[in-house]
C-alpha positions, 0 to 999 in steps of 0.5 A: 438484240434483246437480252432474255435475262434483262427483258424477262426480269423487266416483264416479271417486275411489270407483271408483279406490280400490275398483279398487286395493283389489281389485288389491291383494287379488288379490296377497294369499294369503288365499284358496285357489288356486282363489279367487285364480284366479277373482279373476284371471279376473274381472279378465281379463274386461276387454278387454285386461287381463292380470293383473300387467301394468303396462299392464293396470293402467293400462287397468283404471283407464281403464275404471273412470274411464269407467264411473264417469263413465257411472254418475255421468251416469246417477245425476245425470240420474235424480236431477235429473229426479225433482226437476222438477215440472210446473206447471199452467196455472191 
């Protein structure tokens, strides 16, 4: 059985690391100008996110935190319920 607390915090850690890497990647000039615009536009699909704003970076981290916990809850529920066996009366 998976522990929601442990799995949830691992999902949060992984999500936040990926979020920071993606943010840093948005500032590195290894893409075309159009690619950078697309990268910024994808982040700006998050409600309230404005590229380059410190408050938006924190808001994005909060979104990742919430989504990671929702994902963790779902995965733990799916995993743990798949391990439950029904016992026959006999």
